[in-house]
C-alpha positions as a Markdown table, in Angstrom:
| # | Residue | x | y | z |
|---|---|---|---|---|
| 1 | Ser | -87.1 | -1.2 | -148.4 |
| 2 | Ala | -83.9 | 0.7 | -149.3 |
| 3 | Val | -80.5 | -1.0 | -149.0 |
| 4 | Ser | -78.3 | 0.8 | -146.5 |
| 5 | Phe | -74.7 | 1.8 | -147.5 |
| 6 | Ala | -73.3 | -0.7 | -145.0 |
| 7 | Glu | -75.1 | -3.5 | -146.9 |
| 8 | Thr | -74.1 | -2.4 | -150.4 |
| 9 | Asp | -70.5 | -2.1 | -149.1 |
| 10 | Lys | -70.5 | -5.8 | -148.4 |
| 11 | Met | -71.8 | -6.8 | -151.8 |
| 12 | Lys | -69.4 | -8.6 | -154.1 |
| 13 | Ile | -69.5 | -7.5 | -157.7 |
| 14 | Thr | -68.6 | -10.2 | -160.2 |
| 15 | Pro | -66.6 | -8.8 | -163.2 |
| 16 | Ile | -67.9 | -9.7 | -166.6 |
| 17 | Cys | -65.6 | -10.2 | -169.6 |
| 18 | Pro | -66.2 | -7.3 | -172.0 |
| 19 | Glu | -65.7 | -9.6 | -175.1 |
| 20 | Cys | -67.5 | -12.9 | -174.3 |
| 21 | Gly | -69.7 | -11.9 | -171.4 |
| 22 | Thr | -68.4 | -14.7 | -169.1 |
| 23 | Pro | -68.3 | -14.0 | -165.4 |
| 24 | Ala | -64.6 | -13.5 | -164.6 |
| 25 | Val | -62.3 | -14.1 | -161.6 |
| 26 | Gly | -61.0 | -11.0 | -159.7 |
| 27 | Val | -57.2 | -11.0 | -159.5 |
| 28 | Asp | -54.7 | -8.7 | -158.0 |
| 29 | Tyr | -52.8 | -6.2 | -160.2 |
| 30 | Lys | -49.6 | -8.1 | -159.3 |
| 31 | Val | -50.9 | -11.2 | -161.0 |
| 32 | Ala | -51.8 | -9.4 | -164.3 |
| 33 | Arg | -48.5 | -7.6 | -164.2 |
| 34 | His | -46.6 | -10.8 | -163.7 |
| 35 | Phe | -48.0 | -12.3 | -166.9 |
| 36 | Ser | -48.0 | -9.1 | -169.1 |
| 37 | Lys | -45.4 | -8.4 | -171.7 |
| 38 | Thr | -46.3 | -4.7 | -171.5 |
| 39 | Ala | -47.0 | -2.0 | -168.9 |
| 40 | Leu | -50.4 | -2.1 | -167.2 |
| 41 | Ala | -52.7 | 0.5 | -166.0 |
| 42 | Met | -52.5 | 0.8 | -162.2 |
| 43 | Asn | -55.9 | -0.4 | -161.2 |
| 44 | Lys | -57.0 | -2.4 | -158.1 |
| 45 | Arg | -59.8 | -4.2 | -159.9 |
| 46 | Trp | -58.2 | -6.5 | -162.5 |
| 47 | Ala | -60.1 | -9.6 | -163.6 |
| 48 | Ala | -59.2 | -12.8 | -165.5 |
| 49 | Cys | -61.5 | -14.2 | -168.2 |
| 50 | Val | -61.6 | -17.9 | -167.7 |
| 51 | Asn | -63.5 | -18.7 | -170.9 |
| 52 | Ala | -61.1 | -21.0 | -172.9 |
| 53 | Thr | -62.2 | -19.6 | -176.3 |
| 54 | Cys | -62.0 | -15.9 | -175.4 |
| 55 | Thr | -58.8 | -14.0 | -176.4 |
| 56 | Ile | -59.0 | -11.7 | -173.4 |
| 57 | Ala | -56.7 | -12.9 | -170.5 |
| 58 | Tyr | -57.1 | -10.0 | -168.1 |
| 59 | Phe | -59.0 | -6.7 | -168.0 |
| 60 | Cys | -59.9 | -3.7 | -165.9 |
| 61 | Thr | -62.0 | -0.6 | -166.6 |
| 62 | Arg | -59.1 | 1.0 | -168.4 |
| 63 | Gln | -57.3 | -1.8 | -170.2 |
| 64 | Ile | -57.6 | -5.2 | -171.9 |
| 65 | Leu | -54.8 | -7.7 | -171.9 |
| 66 | Arg | -55.1 | -10.4 | -174.6 |
| 67 | Thr | -53.5 | -13.9 | -174.4 |
| 68 | Ser | -51.2 | -12.9 | -177.2 |
| 69 | Glu | -49.7 | -10.2 | -174.9 |
| 70 | Leu | -48.7 | -12.6 | -172.1 |
| 71 | Thr | -45.3 | -14.0 | -171.1 |
| 72 | Gln | -46.8 | -17.5 | -170.6 |
| 73 | Ile | -49.7 | -19.6 | -171.7 |
| 74 | Leu | -52.6 | -20.0 | -169.3 |
| 75 | Trp | -53.6 | -23.6 | -168.2 |
| 76 | Tyr | -57.3 | -22.9 | -168.4 |
| 77 | Lys | -57.1 | -21.4 | -171.9 |
| 78 | Asp | -54.6 | -23.8 | -173.5 |
| 79 | Lys | -55.1 | -27.5 | -173.2 |
| 80 | Arg | -51.8 | -28.5 | -174.8 |
| 81 | Gly | -49.2 | -30.4 | -172.9 |
| 82 | Gln | -46.8 | -27.5 | -172.5 |
| 83 | Ala | -49.2 | -25.5 | -170.4 |
| 84 | Pro | -48.0 | -25.1 | -166.9 |
| 85 | Ile | -50.3 | -26.4 | -164.2 |
| 86 | Cys | -48.1 | -25.4 | -161.3 |
| 87 | Tyr | -46.6 | -22.0 | -162.2 |
| 88 | Cys | -44.3 | -21.9 | -159.1 |
| 89 | Ser | -42.3 | -24.9 | -160.4 |
| 90 | Gln | -43.2 | -24.6 | -164.1 |
| 91 | Leu | -44.7 | -28.1 | -164.0 |
| 92 | Thr | -46.5 | -28.8 | -167.2 |
| 93 | Arg | -49.6 | -30.8 | -168.1 |
| 94 | Lys | -47.4 | -33.1 | -170.2 |
| 95 | Glu | -45.0 | -33.8 | -167.2 |
| 96 | Ile | -48.0 | -34.7 | -165.0 |
| 97 | Val | -49.3 | -37.1 | -167.6 |
| 98 | Arg | -45.9 | -38.7 | -168.0 |
| 99 | Ala | -45.5 | -39.1 | -164.2 |
| 100 | Val | -48.9 | -40.6 | -163.9 |
| 101 | Ser | -48.1 | -43.0 | -166.7 |
| 102 | Gln | -45.1 | -44.1 | -164.6 |
| 103 | Gly | -47.2 | -44.7 | -161.5 |
| 104 | Ala | -47.6 | -41.3 | -159.8 |
| 105 | Lys | -50.9 | -41.1 | -157.9 |
| 106 | Thr | -50.5 | -37.9 | -155.8 |
| 107 | Ile | -49.1 | -34.4 | -156.1 |
| 108 | Asp | -46.1 | -35.4 | -154.0 |
| 109 | Asp | -45.5 | -38.4 | -156.3 |
| 110 | Val | -45.5 | -36.1 | -159.4 |
| 111 | Gln | -43.3 | -33.5 | -157.7 |
| 112 | Arg | -40.8 | -36.2 | -156.6 |
| 113 | Met | -40.7 | -37.9 | -160.0 |
| 114 | Thr | -40.3 | -34.6 | -162.0 |
| 115 | Lys | -38.0 | -33.0 | -159.4 |
| 116 | Lys | -40.2 | -29.9 | -159.6 |
| 117 | Asn | -41.4 | -29.0 | -156.2 |
| 118 | Arg | -41.1 | -25.2 | -155.8 |
| 119 | Thr | -44.3 | -23.9 | -154.2 |
| 120 | Gly | -45.7 | -21.0 | -152.3 |
| 121 | Phe | -45.7 | -18.2 | -154.9 |
| 122 | Cys | -49.3 | -18.8 | -156.0 |
| 123 | Thr | -50.6 | -15.3 | -155.2 |
| 124 | Thr | -48.5 | -13.8 | -158.0 |
| 125 | Glu | -47.3 | -16.6 | -160.2 |
| 126 | Asn | -50.5 | -18.5 | -160.7 |
| 127 | Pro | -52.6 | -16.8 | -163.4 |
| 128 | Leu | -55.7 | -16.7 | -161.2 |
| 129 | Gly | -53.7 | -15.7 | -158.0 |
| 130 | Phe | -54.4 | -18.8 | -156.0 |
| 131 | Cys | -53.0 | -22.3 | -155.3 |
| 132 | Cys | -52.9 | -24.7 | -158.2 |
| 133 | Arg | -53.8 | -27.7 | -156.0 |
| 134 | Asp | -57.4 | -28.2 | -157.4 |
| 135 | Ala | -56.2 | -28.0 | -161.1 |
| 136 | Phe | -53.2 | -30.2 | -160.3 |
| 137 | Leu | -55.5 | -32.9 | -158.7 |
| 138 | Arg | -57.8 | -32.6 | -161.7 |
| 139 | Glu | -54.9 | -33.2 | -164.1 |
| 140 | Ile | -53.8 | -36.3 | -162.1 |
| 141 | Arg | -57.3 | -37.6 | -162.1 |
| 142 | Asp | -57.8 | -37.1 | -165.8 |
| 143 | Ala | -54.4 | -38.6 | -166.7 |
| 144 | Thr | -55.2 | -41.6 | -164.4 |
| 145 | Lys | -58.6 | -42.1 | -166.1 |
| 146 | Lys | -57.0 | -42.0 | -169.5 |
| 147 | Arg | -54.2 | -44.4 | -168.5 |
| 148 | Asn | -56.7 | -46.8 | -167.1 |
| 149 | Ser | -58.9 | -46.7 | -170.1 |
| 150 | Glu | -56.1 | -47.4 | -172.7 |
| 151 | Pro | -54.8 | -50.8 | -173.4 |
| 152 | Ala | -51.3 | -51.5 | -172.1 |
| 153 | Gly | -48.7 | -50.0 | -174.4 |
| 154 | Gly | -48.0 | -52.4 | -177.3 |
| 155 | Ala | -49.9 | -55.2 | -175.7 |
| 156 | Tyr | -52.0 | -57.4 | -177.9 |
| 157 | Val | -55.7 | -56.9 | -177.2 |
| 158 | Ala | -57.8 | -60.0 | -178.2 |
| 159 | Pro | -61.0 | -59.4 | -180.2 |
| 160 | Glu | -64.3 | -60.0 | -178.5 |
| 161 | Ala | -65.7 | -63.5 | -178.9 |
| 162 | Gly | -67.6 | -63.8 | -182.2 |
| 163 | Ala | -66.0 | -60.6 | -183.7 |
| 164 | Pro | -64.7 | -61.0 | -187.2 |
| 165 | Ser | -61.0 | -61.7 | -187.5 |
| 166 | Ala | -58.7 | -59.0 | -188.8 |
| 167 | His | -56.7 | -61.7 | -190.7 |
| 168 | Pro | -58.4 | -63.8 | -193.5 |
């Protein structure tokens, strides 16, 4: 049977990155404009490529914006410590890791310890146009796992029983 116009109007079309073929995330023009160093084509249907290895950051039918053309790095494309996780307060991955190493367990703890707690501008300042909460929690979880798996800083770790001694 044929699909009626009312049904096709409700279908959501997933944008596909023209370079890597990864399904992308639809974003508002204001988001792409916020991160762009150059003027953008007025287009309602911008998308963000979330593939970490792809050089395309945003695209629409008339224009491609590469990561090299952005005012800031994107947390999901750049795993270095200086990548912001919360763009509202410019709170970086490195600051989250440092706060967790000093005992932070929650977003509130991290914000209090870093004195970075500006929030509420996610729809334009986050590169995907939505709240950073999930990414923030993931960073706290990963930093906590890493902290718990490493020996205490500078502490002597005894070799296992029966292991050869490092000293003759």
